[in-house]
Structure formats: structure tokens, C-alpha cells
N, C-alpha and C positions, 0 to 999 in steps of 0.2 A: 838419685835425683834429689837435689836439695829443695827444701820448701821455701817459698817466698817469705821475705821479712820486710816489714815496713818500718822505716826510721824517720822521725820528724824531730828536728832540732830548732829551738827558738830561744831567744834571749829576752827576759822579762825584767823590767825595772821594778823589782820588789825584793823582799827578803825570803830566805828559805822557809821561815816560819809562816809567812803569809801565803806563800805558794802551797805549802803543805796543807794548810787549813783550807785553801780553796779546792784542793784535790780530794780532801777527806770529809768535808762538812757538807751534808745534804742540802742545807739552805743555800750555800754558795753554788753547788753544782747545778741546782735547779735554775739558777740565773744564767749561767753561761753554757750549760750542756743541754740546751734546748728542752728544758723542763724535766730532765732526768735527775732524780734524787738518789745519791749514793748512801748506802748504809753498811756499816761493818763495826766490829769491835776493834779492828785494826791490830790484830795479833796474828802471827803466823799460824795457819791452819783454820782461821775463822772464815766464815762466809762473807762474801761481799755481794751486794745487789744494787742494781740501778732500776729505779721504778719511775713510771710516768702515770700520773693520775691514779696512784695507789696500786698499779699493776706492774709486777716485775717484768722488765724487758730484757735484762742481761744479768748474768750471775757468774760467780766463780768462787775460788778459794785463795786466800792470801798465801803466797809462797814466801815472800820476804817483806819485812816491814821495819825500816830503819827511819824513824821520824826525821823529817827535814832533809833526808838524803836519798832514800830508795824505797820504792813501793812496787811490788810485783805480784800479780795474781793471774789465775786462769780466767779466761773470758769465754762465756758462752752466750750467744744471742739466742734468746728463746724462740724466735721465729725462724731460725736457721734449720732447714731440714736436710742440709748437705751431710752425707755420710762422712764422719770424721773418726779417726782412730783415737784422737785425744783433743782436748780443747786448745784454743789459742792461748797465748800468754801476752799480757800487756805489762810493760815495765816503764816506770817513770823514774828517771835519775835527775836529781837536783844538784847542781854544782855552783856554789856561790862565787861570784867574780865582782868584788867590791860592792857596788850598789845594784848589781844585776845578778840574776840567777839564770844559768844555762839549764834549760829543761830539755832533756832528751827522752822522747817517747819511742820505745821499740815494741812493735807488735809482731810476734813470731809464731811459728808453727802454723803458718797460713797455708791455704790451698790456692792454686792458680785462680780459682773463681772468687777469692776474697779481694783480688785486685781488679778494679773496673776501669778500663781505659776509656773514660768518657768524661769530658770536662763539664757536662751539663747535668750532673747528678751528685748527690751526696752518698750514693751507694758505693760500697767497697771501702775498706779501711783507708786506702790511699786518698779518698775523697772526703770521707767523714771526719777522720782525725784532724786534718788541717783546719776544717771549719770549727771544730770544738776548741782546739788549742789556740787558734786566732781569737776566738771569742773570749777565752780565758785570759789571754794576754791583754786584750783591750779592757776587759773588766778590771783586772788588777791595776793597770796603769792609769785608767781614766775614771773608774767607778761606773762605767756604762758598758753595756754589751753592744755588739754590732747590730745594725738594723736587720730585721728579718729578710731573708733572701729565699725566694722560691724558684727552683729550676727544674 
């Protein structure tokens, strides 16, 4: 049985350098990632954490780090009590296309329960990631994030 994989692709009017900075700078992530601040040394093997209000919510290890091109790391949600044999893996691929960057997010090694078939929630990688990436796109293109939505 194969494990579910979530893939989300978007095109952002920005440069690979600005997009990379938005993915790896905690001050930027706090603005579009609903208050989550990322921290890491951004070297293969180093830790990566996402924190809200000073408390770690998600963590992992950097697997690949090619600035402005590719970032991949294990992903563990601290509040997840689902039995897992190994952590999930989030990968961001940046591909420049003239004045646009194609961003492909792949989140793999998922369980069936990681996909939530409900349009009225941000639960599940399939609902949470589109909200985060859409907010990132809006922020980079307009300088403003999307209005807060509660569902």
C-alpha cells in the first residue's frame, strides 16, 4: 500500500531569492504562516522548528538545502499523537520562469488520516498548506496577507 502524498503548485510573481527568504526567515514566516516563526541554521542535518508565541509547534531535520532552489526537511507536528513509523517530509522546489517562480510543495510519507476531506477546516495537510501558500503568494505579490478566515 502506498502512502498518500500531497502536492501543491503555485506561481508567484517574485524572484527565487525573495521566495527563499520568505520560506527561511522567521520574521517573514510569522506574517504569512499564521504566526509561526521558522528557525534553523539551514544546513543539511540541522534542526528546523516552527514556533508560535515562543512555543515549538512543529519540528524536523533538514534533509536537503540548496538555497533558492530546494528545501526538504522532516516534519513532525508536536500535537500529533498518531502512531508513525517515521516523520512526514516537506519539500519546497523553486523553479524560476522569467519574472515568476513556480513553487512546488510536496508533503509525503503521510497517513490516510493526514488528509481531511472537509472544506470547512484547515485540518489536514490538504487544507492547511493551501491556506499557508496562498497567504505567502499574496504577501510576496502585494505586501499584505489575506484577511483572517475562521471556519
